N, C-alpha and C positions, 0 to 999 in steps of 0.2 A: 360950267367950265369941266367940273369933276365928271358929269356926266358923260361929256363929250370925250374925255380922256379914257373911261372907261370902256366906250362903245369902241374906240380907236383900239385899244388893247385886245379885246375881245376880238376885232377883226384881225390884228396881227397874229393872235394865238392862233387864231382858225388856220390863217394862211401857212403858219410854222408847222402846224399839225398836218395840214393838208402837205406841206413840202416832205414831212418826214413819212406819210403814206407812199406817197409817189416815189421816192427815195427808196425806202423798204421793199417796194414792189420792182424797182429797178436792181437793186442789189441783192436780194435774195438768193436768187440762182443766177449768177452772169454767164452761165454756160452757154453754149450753141444749142446744146439739147433743150428743148422746150418740155414742159410739163404736159403731155399729152399723149396719147397712144399714137404708136408707128405701125403702118404695114411692114410686110417684108420687104417692098422695094424700098421704103424710106429707111428702114432698119440698115439694109445693105448700102445704102448712099452714105449715112452717118458713119457706119464703120471705114466703108472706101477712104470716106474726107479724112477721118481721124488718122488713119493708116499713114496716109499720105504728109498730112501737117505735122505728124511725129514720128517720122521714119526711123529714127534713131533708138526710139522706146517701144515702136509698136510695130507688130506683124501679121498680116491679116493672112490666114490660111483656111481653104476650103479643105474642112475634114471629110467630106461625103456629099451624096446628095439624096433629097427627100424622095418619097416614092412620085411626087409630083413634077421632079427635076430640080427643084431650089438647092441653091448649096447650103450647106450646114457650116456657117461661118465660124471660127473660131478667132478670138484676136488674142495674140501671145503680148504678153508685156512685159519689160524690164527697164532698168536705166541703162543697161548697157545689152547689146548681143541678143534681142528678143527672138532673131531668126534662127537660134541655133541653142543646143543644151551645152551647157558651162559644167566643166567637172564640180559636183559636188553641191552646186545651186539648186535648190528643191523644186520642184515644178508641182504648182497647186493648180485647182481649177473650179470653176463654178458653171454651172450650168442652170439656163432656165429654160421655161416653156416647153418641158417634156410633154406636159398635158396641154394642147394648142389652145384652150379655153382659158388657163391658168395665167394671166398674161402680165401681172404686177412685176414677177420677177423678170421678164424681159425687159421692161422700162427701168427697173432699179439697176440691171446690170450694165446697160447702155450708159447711166448715169455714174455708176463707179468707173467703166472704161475710162471715161472721160476727167474724172474725179482723178484716179491713179495719174491721168497723163498732165495733168495741170495742177495740181495741187502743192503747195509748199508745206504740208503738214509734216511733221518729224516722224510720224508713223508710217506715213504714206510713202516717206523718204526710205526708211527702213525695210518696208515690205517690196518696193522696187529694186531696191539695193542688194537685197538678200535672197530674191525667189523669183521665179520667171511665173508668171501668172496667166492663166488661159481662161477666157471668158467666153462661152457659147451662149447668146442671149436666148438664142431659139433652136431648140433640138428638133422641133416638129412646126416648121413653119406652113406646111399645109393646113394643120388643123387650126392654126392661126387664123388664116384666111376664112374660114370659116364658122370662127367663133362670134359670139353676138355681144357687142356693148351693153354692158348693166346688166348681163344674165349672171346671176350670183351662184347658182346651182346645177343646173341642169347638165348634160353631158355633150351638148352641140360644140365639135371642135375637138373634144377630149382626145380622139383617136386619129390615127394616120388616115391617109384617102383610100388605104385597104383594110380601115376598119381594126386596127390593131392598137391595143393598148400599151404603148412603148414602156412601161413601167411595170409590165406583167411579160416581157418579152426575152429578157435574158436568160440566157442558160442556166438553170437551177443547177449548185454544187452537187448536188446529191440525186440528180436525175429526176425530180418530179416533172410530170406534163405541165406544158403551159396551157395560156387560154388559147393560144393559135399556136397551130403548127408551122406557120409559115414566120420565117425569121426577116422583120422589117429591114428594109434599107437602112434607113435611120439606126437599127440598132446595129447592123454589120457594121456602119461606118464607126460609131461609138467603140465597138468591141475592137476593131483594127487601131483606133486612136490609143485605147488603153494598152493595146499590146506593144506599141512604138513607144509610148512615153511613160516613164515609171514616176506615177502620181504618189505624192507624197500624203497629200492631204485635199480634198475635195467636196463640194456641197451642190445639191440640186436644188434649186428654189420652184415651191409649188404655191397653191393657193387654195381656199375653201377652209382654213383653219388657222388658229395661231398655234404652234408646236413645233418643237424641233425634235425629229424622227431619228434614233439611231437606230443601227442592226442589234438584233437580229429581227429580220422582217417576218419571220415564221417560225414555228416551233419544230425545229428540226428533231430534236431529241427528246420526246414528251413534251413536258411543258415549259421548256427551258428556254428563255428569250434572252438570256445573258451572253456574250460572246467572252472569249479570253481577255479580250481589250477593253471591257466594258468600263474599267475606270479610266481609260483614255477618251472613249469615247462621252463619259460624264463631263470631265474635263474641258473638253472643247465644245461641248453642247453649251456648257453654264458660261464659258468664255463669250459665245453669242449671246445668249439670252439676258447676262448679266449688263451688256453693254448695249441692248436694244431698248430705245426709249419708251416703248409699247409693253413692256414686260409686265405689267399690272392689269392689261385689258387680257378678255377671253372671248371667244366666239360661243355663245350657249351655255358660259359656265365651265366650259371643256377645259381638261389640265391644269387646273388651277392647283389641285392638291399633288400634282407630280412636278408643280415649278415651271411647267410649260415644256417639261423635256419628257419623251417616253420612248421606250422601246417599241419599234414597228408592230412585233407580234401581240406585245399587250393592248396594243389599241386596235388593228384587226389584221391578220394574216394575208400576206399576199404570196405569192410565187412567182418568181422571175425579175425580182426588183434589181434596179441598177446597182443601188449601193451595197446589197450583199455581194452580186457579182464582184465588185470591185474590191470589196474587202477578201472575199474567200480564195479570189484568182492573183490579185497582185498585193494584198496587204494595205491598200489606200485607207486611209479612215477617212470615209465618206459619210455625210449626214444628209438627210432630208430635212428643208426648211420651208414650214407652211406660213406664209407670212401677212397672209390677208384673208380674212374671214369669207368675203366675196370672191368670187375667182375674176371676175370682169367688172371691178368697181366703175363708180363716176370717175372720170379724169379729174375732175379737182381735189382728188386723195393723193394724186401720185406724188405731189411736194412733200405730203405728210410721211406716205411709207420710204421715200429716199430718206428724210430725216430721221426717221425712227431707225434704219437699218444701216445707215452709211457707217459708224464707227464700229458697229459690230461687226458690220464684214471686214473691215481692216483689221480688228482685233482678232476674228478669227484667222486671218490668212498668217497671221504674226506664229499662231500656235505652230506652224511647221518649224519654227527655229528652236523647238523643244526636243529634249532628250538625247539621241546620240545620232552622227553621221560619221562615215567614213570611207576607207577602201581596202579591198582584201586585195591581197598582190601575192606573186610567189617570189624566191629569192631573185630572180632578175625583173623585179618591178613590172612583171606581166599579170593582167587580170586572170584569176581562175574559174575557168567555165563549168557550168553545172554547180554553183556555189549560192547557198543559201544562209541566212541570220535568224537564229532563232533566240527569244528572250524566255529564261526561265525555259519552261514548257510550254509556253504558249503557242496556239495554232490559231491562223495560219503563219507558214514562215513567209520571211520576205525574200525574194529573190535578189540577188546581186546581180547589178547591171552588167553588159559587156564592157563596160570601163572598170569594172571592180567596185562600183560605189554601193552603199546603203545606206539607208535612213529610217530611222524608228523614233516616233513620237513616243516620250516616256514621260513619267509625272517623277517629280523628284523622290529618290530612293536609292537602294542598291540591288541591282541585278545579276543573273549569270547570262553572259552574251557567248552563244553558241555558234560556230561555224559549220555547215553542213556541207557536205561534198557527196554529190548523187545520193542523199540520205544518211551519210555516215558522218559522224562527228568527229571532224579533224583539229577542232581547236576550241578552246573555253577559257573565259577570264571573268573575273570580277568586274563589274565598272559600277560607277556611282554617279547617278545623276543629280545636280542640282536644279534648284527652282529659279531657272534664268533663260531668257530667250536666247541663249549661246550654246548649241547642242556642244556635247562632248564629241570631240572631233578624233578619230582613231585611225591609224594605219597598222594593219595587222598584214604582218609578212608570216607567210606559210610557205616552208619548205616543200617542192615537189615531190621529195620523198615520203612526205607525210601522207599526200593524196593520190599519187600514181597507183599504189597498191590497190586502190577502190576501183581502179580501171580495169575492163576487160584485160589480161595479160599480151592477147595477141593484138587487140587494137592498141594497147599501150607501146607495146614495141615498135609497131610499125607506124605509128603517129609520131612517137618520139624521133624515131629516123627521119621520117618525112619533113619534120619539122627542124631538125637540125640542119639536113640539107638543105631544106630552102633557106634559112637564115646563112646558110655558107654562101648558099650561090647569090642571096640579095646583098650579103655584106661586101662580096666580090664585086657586083656589079654596080653597088651605090655608095661603095668606100667613100668616093669622094665624085659626084658626077656633078660638080660644080661648074657654075658659069664664071665663077672667078680663078682665072689661072694662078699657078704658082710664079709668081714674080712682083716684083716691087711697082707701085702704083702711085702717081703724081698726086696731087692734091685735085687736079682738074679731073683724072681719071677715077680718083675715090669719090668725088661728087657724083659723077655720073652713074658709078657703081651703085651708091645709094638712092639715087632717085629712080634708077632702072627696077632695083629691087622693091622699093615702095609703091611704085606704080604697078607690079605684078603681084604684089601681096598687099593690098589695100586694107584688107580686113585684119591682118595681124602685123601691120607695119605703120607707122607713122615718122615721118622726118620733121625733123625740127631744128631750127637754127637758134643756138641757145645764147648767140652773140658773136662779135666779130674781132678777129685777132688786130692786132696793131695795124697789119699790112691790109686790113679790108676784107680777109676770107671769112666765111662763114664757117663758124664752130657747129659741127652737125653733129647731132644727137639723134641715132634711131631707138624709138620706142616699139617694143617686141611684146605682143601677148597674143593668145589664142584668141582673144575678144577685146575688144574696146581699147586699142592700144593707144588711142587718142585722148583719152580720159582716166582720171584715178577713179577707182572703182574701191566702193567701201571693203577697208579690211584686206583689201589685196595688196601684199607690200611691195614696195618700188625698191629694184636694184639697179646698180649700174657698173658699167666697166669703162675706165677711161684708158686710152692709149696715146704713145707718142708726146708725153707732156715735155719732154725734154725732144726736141725735132730730129735730134740724130740718133735716137733708140727708135728702132723702125720697125723692129719685128714684131711688136704689139700691134701696131696699125693693122699689118696685114693678118694676123691672127685673129684679131676682133673681125675683119672683113668677112674671112671666113666662117667666124661664129655666127654670124648675124645671117648667113645664108642658111648655114645648116640649122639654126633654131625655125628659119621658115621654111625648111623643106624636108627635114629629116622626120620619120616613122618611128624613131628611138622612142620606148617607153617613158626614159628619163625627161627627154626632151619636152616629151608630151605634159610631163608633170609640172616641170618648170615652166612651161607657156601657159599652163592650164591655170597654175597657182599664184602667178605672180608678174608682174610687168619689168622688162629687163630695157634699160636703157643702155646705149653703147655709143659712146664717142672715141672713134677710131683715131683721131689726131684733134690733141689740145692745142697744139703748135705747130700749125701749119705753116707760117712763115718759117720756123727753124727747118722744118722739114724741107723746105725748097731749097735750102742751103747746105743740107747736108750732103755728105760724098760717099758713095757706094763702096764699099770693102773697107770704111775706116771702122776700125773695131775700138778706139780707145781715144781719139782727140775730142776737143770741145767744138769744133765745128758744127754750127747748127743747133748747138744745145739749147741756146737762150733764144729769146723773142727779138723783135727786128729792133726794139730798144733797149737789148742786153739785159734783159732780166731774166733771173733763173726761176721760172713758173714754180718749183718748188722749193722755193724759199722766200715766197712772194704772200704767203696767207699770214694774216694778223696772228700773232703769239696770244695764248690765253691768256699769259700772264703778263704779257705787255712788253716782253723782251725786243730789242731792236732789229729790224731784219736788216739785210745785205743792201737793199735798195729803198730808199724812203719813197719811189713812184710805185704805186699800185698799178701793174699791167691790166690792159682791156681784158686780156684772156683770163686773169684771176677775179675780176670783177663779175666776169660772166657766169664765172663758175658759182661764184657766193651768191651770187642771185638766184642762181639754178637750185643750190642746196637749200636757200630760205623758203623757197615755193615748192619744193617736191621733199615729202618726209622718207629719206633713204634710210632703209633698214641694213642692208648689206654692199660693200662695195670694195672694186679692189683698182689699181692702176698700175700699167704695165709698163716696166722698163725693161732697159739692156745694159751688158756689161758684167753680168755675174748671174750666178744662179742661186737664189736664196727668196726666201719668202720674209719679209721685213714688216714686223708688227710694231706697233707702238708700245713704248712712248718714244717719239724722235729726239728728244734731249733729256738730260737730269734735271726736273723740275724742280726736284726738293733732295737735295743730299745727291748721293749715287743712286738714287731709286730709278730704274727703268721699266719697272713693272706697273700697268693701271691695274685699277680695281677690277678690270675685265679681262685680265691676263687670260684666266682658263677658257673664255671663251676665244679669245684670239689664237689660243694655242690650239683650241679645236678645229675652229675654222683654218687654221692655216694646214694642220695635219689633213685637213679632208682634201687639200688641194695636192699638197705634195705626197700623200700616197696614191693618189691617180694618176699622177705625171709617168708619163712611159720613158722620161729620159733617164738612160742609163749612166751617162758620162756626166753624172752631174756637178761635178765640181771644177771651178774655174782656178786654177792655182790652189788646189787644194784646200781651199776655203770652204768653211763651215760644214766639212765633213763630221765635226765633232758635235755641232749641234742639230745633227738631221735635216741642215740646209734651212732651219728657221732661225732667225736672230730678233731681239728686239732693237728698233733702231739705233737708239742711244748707245747699245752695246757694241754696235758696228762703229757709226761715227756720229757725233751729234750734229744737228741741224736745227735751225730756227725757221720758222714759217713754212713747214711741210704741211701739204694738204691733207695728209691722212690724220693727224692729229687735230687740225682744224675741224673736218669733219666728226671726229670723234667728240672732242669737248664739247661744240656748240651745239651738236644735233644728236650725239649718241648713236651715229653710224658704225658699225663695224667694219671698218676699212683696212684692206693691207695693200702692200707694195708688192710687186710679183716683180722680180728680177728673173726674166726667161732666157737669155742668152748671153754668153761670155762675151760674144763679140757685140758691139752695138749696132752695126749695119752689116752683116754677114752676106756671104754669097748667096744670091736667090735660089741656087739648088740646094740650099739647105732649107727652105720655108715649108717643103711639104713636110720633112720631119719636127719642124717646131708645131705645126699644126698637130699633127700626129700626136706629139708627146703630150700636148696642153688640152686637147679637145675634150676629152672625159673628164679631165681635171675640173676644168672650168665648169661643166654640168654640174658636177659632184660640190662643187664650191657655192653654186646658184641655189642649190635645193638647201642649204643650210639655213636659208632665211625661214625655212618652214619648223624649226626648231624653238622651244621655248613658250612662250605666251603671247597671245595678242588679244584684243578687245576694244570695248567701247566703255567710256567713262561720262554718265549721262546724270542729269538731274531727274527730278520725279516726273517731269514733263516730258522725258524721252529728248531733252536738249542736251547739246555739249555743255560743259562747262568751262569757261576761257581760264586762262593763266592756270592751265593745270599740268602738274608733271608726274612721273611714276619714277619712284624709288626703289630699287630692289636690294633686299638687307639696307645696309648702309652705305652701299656704292655709289660712287661719284664717276661720271657726271650723270645726273638724272636725265630721263629722257622726255622731252616735250609731247604733251598730247597734242593731236592735230585740231584743226578748227571743227572738225566733224566728230570729236570725241574719241579718236583712234589711238591705240599705241601698241607698239610693237617690243619685243625683248628677246633676242635670242638668248636661250640659256642651256646649259648642260643638265643631264638628269640629277634630280635632287628636290628638297624642300627648301623653300626660300619664304621671306617674308615680303609681301608688296605692300608699298605705301604710296598711297595718292597725296599730293601735296598741291595746294592751294595758294599760290604767291608766297611758296616757301614753307608752309605750315602745314603741317601732316592734318588731314582731314578724315582718312580711311585707312586701315589696315587689316591684311588678311594673310594667311599662311596658304601658300600654293605649293602643288606637287609638280613636278616637270619630269614625264616619262622620257624614255631613251627612245624616241620616235619624231620621224619626218611630218607629224600633224601637231601644231601647237596647241596648247591648251587655249581654250577660247572663252573669254569672260565677257559679261556685261555687267557693269558694276552702277548701281543707281546709289547716287548720292544725294539726299534731301538739300535744297538751297538753304534749307534753316542751319545747315550744318557748316556751310563755307561763305555765306553771307556777313557773317559777325566780321569777317577779316577783310572786307573792303572797306574804304572810306564811306562813311553814311552817304553823303550825296549821291555817290557813285552806286551806292546800294540802293537807294531807293530808284534810280534810273534801271538799274538792270534788272531788280524784282518786276518793275512794270514790264520790260521788255520780253523778260521770260514768262511772266504769266499772259501776258497778252500775246506771246506769237505761239503758245502751245496748241496744239491739235483741239485738245478739250474746249478751248476758249476762242475757238474759230469765229463764234456769233458774237463772243464780247468785243472781237476785233472790230466787227461791222457797228456795232453798237457805239463803240469807242468814235470811229470813222463819222457814224450820223451826229455823235455829240458835237463834234467839231462842226460838222456841216450847220447843226443848229445853231452853234454861236455864230458863225459866219453870217446867216440869214438874220439872227438877232438884231447883230450889229449893223446890218445893212437897213433893219426896219426901224432902230433907232436913230440912225443917221438920217434917214428919211423924216423921221418926225420931227 
C-alpha cells in the first residue's frame, strides 16, 4: 500500500511540476510580440498594429526614408497626446539598429514599446505620464536585411546600402573630415528630426560589447575626453548600469575596471558620432548602450536580453525628470527669440524652444543659471537642485527693455513697429470673431452651442453630463485643455467655473459660453498657458430649470432663482459643522455637483452670480464666534485681487456697495448663509473657490453682454493662472506607489488637503517659507520646510515615505493586507506577482489531485 501511495504521489508531483512548466512558459511573456527576430516588414506590421490598438497612447511617425526606400519608423508614446508636443513635457528617445548587423537593440525596443503601452507598473505609469518617449527600433533597415543570423563579429550589414557607417556620418562640431563625403539619407532624416524636437535625454542601442559609452567620442582638445557635463553623463549611465541585471558580466573581461561605463574616446576615437552631434548642437544628454557581446546572437537569448535591460531602460527614462525646467518669457508672457540657458559656465548652452521652454538635467547642488540673448547675458540667478525626480520648475520673466538693446537698433525699431502694428490689426480683426453672438441663449440653444464646439474642437474639448436637473435637463460641463481634455493627466491641475446657479442670474452663463469659445480659438499667450498647464471645466448653467422660468430685464426679483422643487442651490450643500439647511431635501443638482467634486480634485474654482459687483470669499458664516476669516484668507485675498485688478469694469459699485473694501468681501461680513457651495468645496476638498458677482442687474438688457464679456475676459484668464502658484507634487512609498488615506497640511492650517488616489497634491500659496506636513490617517509621518517663490511655476516635489513609517498606524489586520498589496504590486516584484499566481494555481491543481485520489 505504501509503495502504491508513493508511486501515485510521485506521478502527481510530476504532473504538478509539468503544469508549472507549461504555465511558466505561457505566462513568462504574454505579449503579442514573440521572442524571435523580426525582419523590416514584420517590424512595420507590429508597429502599425500597436499604434492602431493603442491610438490614444501611441503615434507612429515616418521620420524619413532609408537609401533603399524603407520608412524610418519612430513610435511616439505617452499617456496622453502622443501626437503632439505638450508644454514643458520632456521629449526623450531611444534609437536601435544604427548598425544594421547589431540587432538585439531592435528587438528589445519592440518589447519596450509594447511594455510601455500595456504595463501597469508604477514606474511605467510615471514615465508615460511625465514625458513623451520616441522609439525608433531600426535606423538602418537596409543593413538589417543584409545581416546574418548568428554572426557575432563581422561587418556584414553594418553599413547603409551606399556603404556608409551611420555612426561616423554626423557633422563634426569642429569640422573634422568624416569617413564619407556623402551624407546618408538616414543621417539627414535624424538631423532633421533633432532640429524639430528638443530632446532632453536619449540613447542609442548597439551590440558587440557590454558597456555604456558616454561623450566625448574623440579628443577634441589634446587628450581630454571629459565634457563639461561629465557628472551628468556618469549619473545617467550608472542609473542604467545599476539596474541592468547583467551588470556583473563582461565580454572578454572588457570594461570591468570602469564599472562598464566608458567615455567614447577612452575606448576608441571616432569622428562623426551621433551622440556627440546631439550633445554639441542641442544639449541632449545622449549615451551609447552596448548591450550584447554578440552582434546577432541566437534568438533563444532574446528573452534574457529583454529581462536584463527592461528595468534599466525605464529607470534611464526617468532621469529626464531631474534638474530644472521652465519657461523664459517677456513681460507680455511671450517667448523671447534667440535665447539660451547656460548652467555655471558649462558648454554647450541649451537653446530655448520657440515656446520659451528649457530643460536641463542636473545633479543635486547649487548652480548659477544664466539666460543668454544672442550670446549676451540678460539674466542670472542661483538655483538649488534637490535629489528628486521632480525638476525645479521656473518661470523667468525678462523685460524686453533688458534684451532689445542687444538687437541691431535699425532692425529693433522696424521690427518693434511691425510687431505692434500687426498686433493692432490682429486685435481689431480678432477682438471677438466668435460664432456665439451677443444675446441670451435658451437651454436648448446653449446645449447646441456646446455640442457644436466639442465637435469642431474634439482634441481640446470634451462635453460631459455631470447629472440631471429636477426637470430632467442635462447639467453640461465642458472640459478644456490643449491636450487630453477627456482624462485626468498626472499633476495637471483641475479648475472649474460654474454659472447660473441661481436661474435668474444669467450674465455668468453667457460670459462662460464666450469664455469656452475664446479658450478654444484664441492665440493669446496667456490662453496658451492656461490651456497647456491645466484642465478647465466650465458649467454654464447649474440651474437650467430656473433659467427657463426667469424673466428678461428682471434685475431684482427671485423669479427663476430656485429649482423646480423650490430649492436655493446655494443654501443646499451640507454644512461642515452640521448646521440645519433651509431645505431638508437635497436637490438633484446639488447631488450632481457633490458627486463631481468627490471624483475630480479641483484646485481652483469660481461660481458666477448677478445682482451685485463684488468678489465673495469664504467664510460664508461665522462658524466660531464672529470670525469670518479662514486659515487661507491670505490666499483668498490674493486670488480675489488677481481677478478684481484685471476686470475692466469702471462703474463697479452697485448702490455704492463695497467701495471701501476694494470690491472684495468675506461672505459672512456681507450676510451669513448656511449650505453655500464655496464653503462646502473648501472645507471638504481644500478647493480655493470664489463667488463672483459680476452684474448689478441679474438679467440685464442683451446689449450689455458685449461689455460684460470685455470687462471679465482678462480677469478670468488671470484668475485661472493662479492655480500655477504654490506647490504641487507626489507622495509615494518606496515602491513608487501612492499611499492611501494621506493628507497635506501647510503649517497648521485647516482644512488639510486630501492626496489623490494617484499620490498627487496641489496647494496654492503666496511667496514665503512654510512647513509642509504629510498626515496618514491624521497622524504626521513627514515634515519639511518649503520656500515658495513669486512665480507662476509651482514648486514641484516628489516625497518618498517608507512604508515602515506609516504602517504602524494602521490596524494590524489591514496592515498585513496592505503590506502584501504594496509589495506584490510594485514594479520590482512583477515576477513575484507571477510566482504568487503560479502558487495559487499550484494549490488549485493540488486540491484537484487530492480530490481525485
